[in-house]
C-alpha positions in Angstrom: 106.2 43.2 168.3 107.9 46.6 168.0 107.4 49.1 170.9 104.8 51.8 170.4 106.6 55.2 169.6 106.3 58.0 171.9 104.4 61.2 171.0 107.7 63.0 170.6 109.1 60.3 168.3 105.9 60.6 166.2 106.0 64.4 165.8 109.7 64.2 165.0 109.0 61.6 162.2 106.0 63.6 160.7 108.1 66.7 160.6 111.1 64.8 158.9 108.9 63.0 156.5 106.1 65.4 155.1 105.3 63.2 152.2 105.1 60.0 154.1 102.6 60.9 156.8 99.7 58.6 156.5 98.8 56.2 159.4 100.0 53.3 157.2 103.4 55.1 156.5 103.8 55.8 160.1 103.0 52.1 161.3 105.5 50.9 158.7 108.3 53.2 159.8 107.9 52.1 163.4 107.2 48.5 162.8 103.7 48.7 164.4 101.6 45.6 163.2 98.4 44.0 164.1 96.5 45.1 167.0 99.0 47.5 168.0 97.9 49.7 165.1 94.6 50.5 167.2 96.9 51.9 170.0 98.9 53.9 167.4 95.7 55.4 165.9 94.7 56.4 169.6 97.9 58.2 170.0 97.5 60.1 166.8 94.1 61.1 167.8 95.4 62.4 171.1 98.0 64.4 169.3 95.4 65.9 166.9 93.0 66.7 169.9 96.1 68.4 171.6 96.6 70.6 168.5 100.1 69.2 167.7 98.8 67.6 164.4 96.1 68.4 161.8 94.5 65.4 159.9 93.7 66.0 156.1 91.7 62.8 155.1 94.2 60.0 155.7 97.3 62.3 156.3 98.6 64.1 159.3 100.4 67.6 158.9 101.7 70.0 161.5 99.4 73.0 161.5 102.2 75.2 162.6 103.9 74.9 159.1 104.1 77.2 156.1 102.7 75.9 153.0 105.2 74.9 150.3 104.5 77.9 148.2 103.9 81.1 150.1 103.9 85.0 149.8 106.9 86.6 151.4 107.9 90.1 152.2 111.7 90.7 151.7 113.1 92.3 155.0 116.3 94.8 155.1 119.6 92.9 154.8 121.2 91.9 158.2 124.8 92.7 159.4 126.0 89.8 157.1 124.2 91.0 154.2 121.7 88.2 154.1 118.2 88.7 153.0 115.4 87.2 155.4 111.7 87.2 154.5 108.5 87.6 156.5 105.7 85.0 155.6 102.4 86.8 155.0 100.1 84.0 155.3 101.4 82.6 158.7 98.2 81.3 160.6 100.0 79.0 163.3 99.8 79.7 166.9 103.5 79.4 167.6 106.0 82.1 166.9 106.5 83.2 163.2 109.0 81.2 161.5 112.1 82.9 160.1 112.6 82.4 156.3 116.0 82.9 154.6 115.9 83.9 150.9 118.5 82.1 148.9 118.9 83.9 145.6 120.1 82.1 142.3 122.4 83.8 140.0 119.7 84.5 137.4 117.4 86.0 139.9 116.7 89.7 139.9 118.2 91.9 142.6 115.7 92.0 145.5 115.5 94.6 148.2 113.6 95.6 151.2 109.9 95.8 150.6 109.8 93.5 147.8 107.0 91.0 147.7 107.8 87.5 146.2 106.0 84.1 145.7 108.5 81.6 147.0 109.0 77.9 147.3 110.1 77.0 150.7 112.1 74.2 152.1 112.2 73.4 155.7 115.7 73.8 157.4 116.5 72.9 161.1 118.8 75.7 162.3 119.0 77.8 165.3 118.8 81.0 162.9 115.9 80.2 160.6 113.4 77.4 159.9 112.8 77.8 156.1 114.9 78.6 153.0 113.1 80.3 150.1 113.7 80.3 146.4 112.1 82.8 144.2 109.3 81.6 141.9 108.3 85.2 140.8 108.3 88.7 142.3 104.9 90.3 142.6 103.7 93.7 143.4 106.7 95.0 141.2 105.3 97.2 138.4 107.7 99.6 136.9 107.1 100.6 133.1 108.7 98.0 130.8 110.4 99.1 127.3 111.4 96.7 124.6 113.6 98.2 121.9 116.9 98.5 120.2 119.8 100.0 122.0 121.9 102.7 120.4 125.4 103.4 122.1 126.3 106.9 122.8 129.5 108.6 124.4 127.8 108.4 127.8 125.4 105.5 128.0 122.9 105.3 125.2 119.5 105.4 124.1 116.6 102.9 123.4 114.4 103.1 120.4 111.1 101.2 121.4 109.8 98.8 118.8 106.3 99.8 119.7 104.6 101.5 116.9 102.9 104.0 119.1 106.0 105.1 120.8 106.8 108.7 120.4 110.1 109.1 122.3 113.2 107.4 122.9 114.5 106.5 126.5 117.9 107.7 127.9 120.1 104.9 129.5 122.8 106.3 131.9 126.2 104.9 131.6 126.0 102.7 134.7 122.5 101.1 133.7 123.5 99.6 130.2 123.9 96.1 131.6 126.9 95.8 129.1 124.5 96.0 126.1 126.0 96.3 122.7 125.0 98.7 119.9 122.0 97.4 117.9 121.1 94.9 120.5 117.5 94.2 121.3 117.1 95.1 125.1 114.4 94.8 127.8 114.6 97.8 130.1 112.4 99.2 132.9 111.8 102.9 133.8 114.4 104.2 136.4 113.0 107.7 136.8 109.7 109.7 136.1 109.3 111.3 132.8 109.8 115.1 133.2 108.6 118.1 131.1 112.1 118.4 129.7 114.5 115.9 128.5 114.1 112.1 127.9 112.9 109.7 130.5 115.6 107.5 131.8 115.6 103.8 132.0 117.9 101.0 133.0 118.5 97.8 130.8 117.5 94.6 132.8 118.1 92.1 130.0 120.0 91.8 126.8 118.3 89.9 124.2 121.1 90.1 121.5 120.2 90.1 117.9 116.7 91.3 117.2 116.2 88.2 115.0 117.6 85.9 117.7 115.4 83.3 119.4 115.1 85.0 122.7 113.5 88.0 121.2 111.0 86.1 119.2 108.0 86.1 121.7 108.6 89.7 122.9 108.4 90.9 119.2 105.2 89.0 118.9 103.8 90.5 122.0 104.3 94.1 120.7 103.5 93.4 117.1 100.1 92.0 118.0 99.4 94.5 120.6 99.0 92.2 123.5 99.1 94.1 126.9 101.9 92.7 128.8 102.2 95.4 131.7 99.6 95.7 134.5 98.3 99.2 135.4 99.6 100.1 138.9 96.0 100.2 140.2 95.5 96.5 139.2 98.6 95.5 140.8 97.6 97.3 144.0 94.2 95.7 144.1 95.9 92.2 143.6 98.4 92.8 146.4 95.7 93.7 148.8 93.9 90.5 148.3 93.9 87.9 151.2 93.1 84.2 151.0 89.4 83.3 151.3 88.1 81.7 154.4 85.3 79.1 155.1 82.5 81.7 155.7 79.7 81.1 153.2 81.4 78.0 151.7 81.1 74.2 151.9 84.0 72.6 153.5 85.5 70.3 150.9 89.0 70.0 152.5 88.3 66.2 153.3 88.0 65.5 149.6 91.4 64.3 148.2 91.2 66.4 145.2 94.5 66.4 143.1 95.8 68.6 140.3 97.2 67.0 137.1 99.1 69.4 134.9 102.1 69.7 132.7 105.5 69.3 134.5 106.2 72.9 133.7 102.8 74.3 134.6 102.8 77.8 135.8 99.4 77.6 137.7 97.0 75.0 138.9 93.3 76.0 138.2 91.5 72.7 138.3 91.4 69.7 140.5 89.8 66.3 140.2 88.4 63.4 142.2 86.4 60.3 141.6 84.9 57.4 143.7 82.4 54.7 143.0 78.8 55.7 143.5 77.4 54.1 146.7 73.7 54.6 145.4 72.2 51.1 144.9 70.0 52.5 142.3 73.3 53.4 140.2 75.2 50.1 140.4 78.5 50.4 138.8 78.3 54.1 138.6 80.8 56.8 139.5 80.8 60.3 141.4 83.3 62.7 139.7 84.2 66.0 141.3 85.8 68.9 139.3 87.0 71.9 141.4 87.8 75.0 139.8 89.7 78.0 141.3 87.1 80.7 142.5 88.5 83.6 140.6 85.2 85.6 141.0 85.8 86.0 144.6 88.9 88.1 144.0 87.9 89.7 140.5 84.7 91.5 141.1 82.5 93.4 138.7 83.7 97.1 138.3 87.1 96.7 139.8 90.3 97.6 138.1 91.2 93.9 138.1 88.0 93.1 136.1 88.4 95.9 133.7 92.0 94.8 132.9 91.0 90.8 132.6 88.2 91.9 130.1 90.7 94.0 128.1 93.3 91.2 127.8 90.4 88.4 127.4 92.7 85.6 127.9 96.2 84.6 128.8 98.8 84.1 125.9 101.2 81.3 126.0 104.7 81.4 124.5 107.6 78.7 124.7 109.4 81.0 127.0 106.9 83.0 128.8 103.4 83.7 129.5 101.3 86.9 129.2 98.8 86.2 132.0 95.2 87.6 132.2 95.7 88.2 136.0 98.5 89.4 138.0 100.8 87.0 139.6 99.4 87.4 143.0 96.2 85.8 141.7 97.4 83.5 138.8 100.3 82.2 140.5 99.1 82.1 144.1 95.5 82.9 145.6 93.9 81.3 142.5 96.3 78.6 142.0 95.3 75.1 143.8 98.7 74.7 145.4 99.3 71.3 147.2 98.2 71.3 150.8 97.0 74.9 150.8 93.3 75.9 151.5 91.9 77.4 148.3 88.6 78.8 147.3 86.7 77.0 144.7 83.5 76.4 142.6 83.1 72.5 142.3 80.7 70.5 140.3 79.7 66.9 141.6 78.7 64.7 138.6 77.1 61.4 138.7 77.7 58.9 136.0 76.3 55.6 135.3 78.1 52.4 134.5 77.9 53.4 130.8 79.4 56.8 131.5 76.3 58.8 130.7 75.7 61.7 133.1 72.7 61.3 135.4 72.8 64.4 137.4 75.0 67.2 138.7 75.3 69.9 141.3 77.3 72.9 141.9 79.1 73.9 145.2 80.9 76.9 146.4 83.6 75.8 148.7 87.1 75.5 150.3 89.2 72.7 149.1 92.8 71.7 149.9 94.7 69.9 147.1 96.0 66.5 148.3 98.8 66.4 145.7 100.2 68.3 142.7 101.1 65.8 140.0 102.1 65.9 136.4 100.7 64.0 133.5 103.9 61.7 133.0 104.0 60.5 136.7 100.3 59.9 136.8 100.5 57.8 133.5 103.4 55.8 135.0 101.3 55.1 138.0 98.4 54.0 136.1 100.6 51.7 134.1 101.9 50.0 137.2 105.1 51.9 138.1 104.0 54.5 140.7 106.6 56.9 142.1 106.9 57.9 145.9 104.3 60.6 145.4 101.8 58.7 143.4 102.0 55.4 145.3 99.9 56.4 148.3 97.3 57.8 146.0 96.9 55.0 143.5 94.3 52.8 145.0 92.0 55.4 146.4 92.5 58.4 144.1 94.1 57.5 140.7 92.5 54.2 139.9 89.0 55.4 140.7 89.6 58.4 138.5 90.7 56.1 135.7 87.6 53.9 136.2 85.4 56.8 135.9 87.3 58.1 132.8 86.8 54.8 130.9 83.0 54.9 131.5 83.1 58.6 130.4 85.1 57.7 127.3 82.7 54.8 126.4 79.7 57.4 126.3 81.9 59.8 124.5 82.5 57.2 121.8 78.7 56.9 121.4 78.5 60.6 121.1 81.2 60.7 118.5 82.8 64.2 118.8 85.1 65.1 116.0 88.1 62.8 116.4 91.0 64.7 115.0 94.7 63.4 115.4 96.7 66.5 115.0 100.2 66.1 116.5 101.0 69.1 119.0 104.6 70.6 118.6 106.6 71.3 121.7 109.5 73.7 121.3 112.2 73.2 124.0 114.4 76.1 124.7 117.9 76.3 126.5 118.7 78.9 129.2 119.7 81.3 126.6 116.4 81.0 124.7 117.8 79.0 121.9 115.8 76.2 120.5 117.3 72.9 121.8 114.8 70.5 120.2 111.4 70.5 118.5 109.3 67.4 119.5 105.7 66.3 119.2 103.9 65.8 122.4 102.8 62.4 123.4 99.0 61.9 124.0 98.7 60.0 127.2 95.7 58.5 128.8 96.3 60.9 131.7 95.8 64.0 129.3 92.5 62.5 127.9 91.3 61.8 131.4 91.5 65.5 132.3 90.3 66.8 129.1 87.2 64.6 129.3 86.3 65.6 132.9 86.7 69.2 131.9 84.4 68.8 128.9 81.8 67.2 131.4 82.0 70.1 133.8 81.7 72.7 131.0 78.5 70.9 129.8 77.2 71.0 133.4 77.9 74.8 133.7 76.0 75.5 130.4 73.0 73.3 131.3 72.5 74.7 134.8 72.6 78.3 133.7 70.2 77.5 130.8 67.8 75.8 133.1 68.0 78.6 135.7 67.7 81.2 132.8 70.7 83.0 133.8 72.6 85.0 131.1 75.9 83.4 130.1 78.5 83.1 127.3 78.3 80.0 125.4 81.2 78.4 123.5 79.8 78.0 119.9 81.2 75.9 117.1 78.9 76.0 114.1 79.0 73.3 111.3 81.2 73.7 108.4 79.8 75.6 105.3 78.6 73.5 102.2 81.5 75.1 100.3 84.1 73.8 102.7 82.5 70.4 102.8 82.9 70.3 99.0 86.4 71.2 99.2 87.1 68.4 101.7 85.1 65.9 99.7 87.4 66.5 96.7 90.6 66.2 98.7 89.2 63.0 100.1 88.4 61.5 96.6 91.7 62.7 95.2 93.4 60.8 98.0 91.4 57.8 97.4 88.8 58.0 100.3 85.1 58.9 100.4 83.0 61.5 102.2 79.4 60.8 102.0 77.2 63.4 100.3 73.6 64.5 100.3 72.6 64.0 103.8 72.6 66.1 107.0 76.4 66.3 108.3 77.3 64.7 111.4 80.7 64.3 113.1 80.2 60.7 112.7 80.7 61.1 108.9 83.9 63.1 109.1 85.2 60.5 111.8 84.6 57.7 109.2 86.6 59.6 106.8 89.4 60.2 109.6 89.4 56.4 110.6 89.6 55.1 107.1 92.7 57.1 106.5 94.3 56.2 109.9 97.4 54.4 109.5 97.9 55.4 105.9 100.5 57.9 104.5 97.7 60.3 103.9 96.4 60.2 107.4 98.0 63.6 108.3 96.7 65.2 105.0 93.1 64.2 105.8 93.3 65.4 109.4 94.6 68.6 108.3 92.1 69.1 105.5 89.3 68.3 107.9 90.7 70.7 110.4 90.7 73.5 107.6 87.2 72.8 106.7 85.9 73.8 110.2 84.6 76.9 111.2 86.3 78.9 114.0 84.7 78.6 117.5 83.7 81.9 119.2 81.8 83.2 122.3 78.3 84.1 122.1 75.3 84.8 124.5 73.2 82.8 122.2 73.5 79.0 121.9 74.1 77.6 118.5 75.6 74.4 119.8 79.2 72.9 119.5 79.4 70.9 116.3 83.0 69.6 117.0 82.2 68.2 120.4 78.7 67.0 119.2 77.1 68.9 122.0 73.8 71.0 122.1 75.1 73.2 125.0 78.5 74.1 125.9 80.1 76.9 128.1 83.6 77.3 129.2 83.8 77.0 133.1 87.3 75.4 134.0 89.7 78.0 133.3 88.9 81.4 134.9 92.5 82.2 135.6 93.2 82.4 131.9 89.9 83.1 130.1 87.4 85.9 130.8 84.5 83.9 129.3 85.1 81.4 132.2 85.0 84.2 134.7 81.5 85.3 133.3 80.2 81.8 133.6 81.3 81.7 137.3 79.6 84.9 138.0 76.5 83.5 136.4 76.7 80.3 138.8 77.1 82.6 141.7 74.0 84.6 140.8 72.0 81.5 139.8 72.7 79.9 143.2 72.5 83.1 145.1 75.9 82.3 146.8 76.9 86.1 147.2 77.2 89.6 145.7 79.9 88.9 143.5 77.8 87.4 140.6 76.7 89.0 137.4 76.4 92.6 137.6 73.6 94.6 135.4 76.6 95.9 133.4 78.0 92.4 132.8 74.5 91.4 131.4 74.2 94.5 129.3 77.7 94.0 127.8 77.4 90.2 127.1 77.2 90.5 123.3 80.2 93.1 122.9 82.2 91.1 125.5 81.7 87.8 123.5 82.8 89.7 120.3 85.8 91.3 122.2 87.2 88.2 123.7 86.7 86.0 120.6 89.0 88.7 118.9 91.5 88.5 121.7 91.6 84.7 121.5 92.2 85.0 117.7 95.0 87.7 118.4 96.7 85.3 121.0 96.4 82.4 118.5 98.2 84.5 115.6 100.9 85.7 118.1 101.5 82.1 119.3 101.7 80.9 115.8 103.9 83.6 114.6 106.3 82.9 117.4 106.3 79.2 116.7 107.2 80.1 113.2 110.0 82.2 114.1 111.3 79.8 116.5 111.3 77.1 113.8 113.0 79.4 111.4 115.9 80.3 113.8 116.2 76.6 114.7 116.6 75.6 111.1 118.8 78.7 110.0 122.0 76.8 110.8 120.8 73.9 108.6 120.4 76.0 105.3 121.5 73.6 102.5 120.2 70.4 104.2 117.7 68.1 102.7 114.5 67.2 104.4 111.6 64.9 103.8 108.2 66.1 104.0 104.7 66.1 102.4 102.9 68.6 100.1 100.5 70.4 102.4 99.2 73.3 100.3 98.8 74.4 96.7 98.6 77.9 95.6 99.0 79.7 92.3 102.5 81.0 93.3 103.9 77.8 94.5 103.3 74.9 97.1 103.7 74.4 100.8 105.5 71.5 102.2 105.4 70.4 105.8 108.6 69.0 107.0 108.5 65.7 108.8 111.2 66.3 111.4 109.7 69.5 112.9 106.3 70.1 111.3 107.4 73.4 110.0 105.9 74.7 106.6 108.2 75.9 103.9 107.4 77.6 100.5 108.4 76.1 97.1 108.1 79.0 94.8 106.5 77.9 91.4 109.4 79.6 89.5 111.8 77.1 91.1 109.9 74.2 89.5 111.6 74.8 85.9 110.6 76.8 82.8 107.3 74.8 82.2 104.0 76.6 82.9 101.8 74.9 85.4 98.1 75.2 85.6 96.6 75.8 89.0 93.4 74.0 89.7 91.8 75.6 92.8 89.0 73.2 93.3 91.3 70.1 93.0 94.1 71.7 94.7 96.8 70.7 92.1 99.5 72.2 89.9 99.7 70.4 86.4 102.5 71.1 83.8 101.3 72.4 80.6 103.8 70.4 78.4 104.7 67.3 80.5 101.2 66.8 82.1 102.9 66.2 85.4 100.6 66.8 88.4 101.6 68.0 91.7 99.0 67.4 94.4 98.2 67.5 98.2 99.9 64.6 100.3 102.6 63.7 97.8 105.8 62.7 99.6 108.8 65.0 98.7 112.4 65.6 99.3 113.4 69.4 99.5 116.4 71.4 100.2 116.3 74.4 102.7 117.5 77.4 100.8 116.4 80.2 103.1 115.3 80.5 106.7 114.5 84.1 108.1 113.9 84.1 111.9 112.5 87.8 111.7 109.7 86.8 109.6 109.4 82.9 110.3 109.8 82.1 106.6 111.2 79.1 105.1 112.1 78.7 101.3 112.6 75.2 99.9 113.8 73.9 96.6 112.0 70.6 95.5 114.4 67.7 94.7 112.1 64.7 94.6 108.2 64.0 94.4 107.1 60.5 95.1 110.7 59.1 94.6 111.1 60.8 91.3 113.4 63.6 90.4 111.6 66.9 90.4 113.5 68.7 87.8 111.5 70.7 85.1 111.0 69.9 81.4 110.5 66.1 81.0 107.2 64.3 81.2 108.6 62.1 84.0 108.4 62.5 87.9 105.8 64.5 89.5 102.9 62.8 87.8 103.8 59.4 89.2 106.5 58.3 86.9 106.4 56.8 83.4 102.9 56.4 82.1 101.5 57.9 85.2 100.5 61.3 83.9 97.7 60.3 81.6 95.2 58.9 84.2 95.8 61.7 86.5 95.5 64.2 83.5 91.9 62.6 83.1 91.2 63.3 86.7 92.4 66.9 86.4 90.2 67.2 83.3 87.2 65.9 85.2 87.9 68.3 88.0 87.9 71.3 85.7 84.7 70.0 84.1 83.3 69.7 87.5 84.4 73.4 88.3 83.1 74.6 85.1 79.6 72.9 85.7 79.3 74.3 89.0 80.3 77.7 87.9 77.6 77.5 85.1 75.1 76.2 87.9 76.0 79.1 89.9 75.4 81.6 87.1 72.0 80.0 86.4 71.1 80.6 90.1 72.3 84.2 90.0 70.0 84.7 86.8 66.8 83.1 88.5 67.4 85.4 91.6 67.6 88.5 89.5 64.3 87.7 87.8 
């Protein structure tokens, strides 16, 4: 049997192996087996009692350590020119550790007094104990300018692209950053604007050609009027915030809550944990915890932070940047559930039965500590039987119980039948220079669905609780489709060989049957897109009209208060309903619920439009070097002026102008969504497979122009009666279908006229 390690050996091991510090890891490292484990446990408890160790559930950590992500204040350079930083959240009893800042070549220049969010690595040297890498600079808030640089004899000038900009900015000769005439640049104010002369600025980044990929998101931000600079007062408020303590909160730090996010996530605002329910009355049931960052503790009614968050409404996400709703000090630090760091939260505890139905739930205002920050891919690999070093210790007691609870909840979800759309999500990968490296379709993992399902359940709980407690809130509303949109979807389905039931109250189950019938066929994507287009747009409202798409009677956004103002309002409602403090709903919040709902619904649509425009421009830039190449795709839209083709490779949409289809005149049938040749009878309709040549790609507008080469394997040239209608002999039956469609439309029009006549009487 191995000799029991000394206390000094134990402390050294834990310091050297911060990710392998459970009792099992320690016993394995020192070869402690059998009954000797009891002695090892005793020694660890002694070290804990002496204050040398701190136990967080099954793991031990040194209390005199800085968290892996910390706020630091940059100090003046020393005699050697090195920059050291002062940790602003040191809570240990020993001397404050020294932190050396290690800049990367791409990092901005930092000076004394700058405040940063840094990622720390522990280093054992005589001079310092940690090295810090910049995550982002906080508390730095000069005016930013985006514009076109025009070179002059001495320096130059910047003409802002903002529509409301009334003056140019002067750039001194030493502050041009090497910018060339006509380049798009980002600059920051370097001196205040005086009464006479132009204000001065220094260029901080060259974006090159205004039509280049790296300029795309910045142009969208300015074109759509998305605020991307925080007022000084907002930054000042954020920078003075301090971490919340335990006062007035439940201590949830022993719960092994974990965050699961994309590998490139910029913040972590939700954490989850599940275990089997030990209540004998709920055999086979589950307890699920969802903890959300307590943003309401920091963003209080009437503050500058609150006014700015409401103005922005939500964060906006682009492939190369985020325009956050809250400053970095909150979104990237105090309201981000970093691993191993105490964070304020509002959590919901939900009990599910063995079939996944929710039995009850309760809300708690607490202090949590994330056990681990994981990404979707590594969690999926662990659930598939190949855990990495980080997931391995969590597999049996954290990840597998989460999976078991999810599978039960998914069973209940299948019974409820929310709308089951399958729309691939594009992911644009950029190089360091901002150029598009690739366009991929994101893989949908079970780990994604697990988090989504628990977030939906938590949102349901928030809406139900506030409704029962008669507390004002903002509901997330999704009304059922209009009869007109359903009729259009029904015609698309019939033209594709599928059926959508008619003459009954519409339920999501009817739409799901159509989606499932088309699944696996070549027309699956078309049916999914047509179903999506038939939906109404979701919005926020102080009145509850239900959520059709999720098949839920009550639904309120609760899980992302870092990036959605609606969720912050719901958090305040929960605080008021449970009498947790004075930072709940204010009388002004309640009075403004209706205009707030309308405003943030508009900001959400604004962000969606900016994100969509940005994606289109990136795709156009990506494809601009492939003009003349041939691509396969499918017809995704029909208009009087031409047709839209969705390309298989990238999912980009390109326009085929009707003039490029030849000299033949084409009849446009809006109801049937077809174009029919007047001479040949050829029919071009939704879902047909095509081959097209890219003739034009304009990054500035995001526009793609295509030339049709083949339709359903037949040449797409104009004039003859062959090709687009399905080949030889294929045009007659299709023409009958078109005649029927026009007759149906005419009958509908006549019926509508009769209705109008009766109404006028």
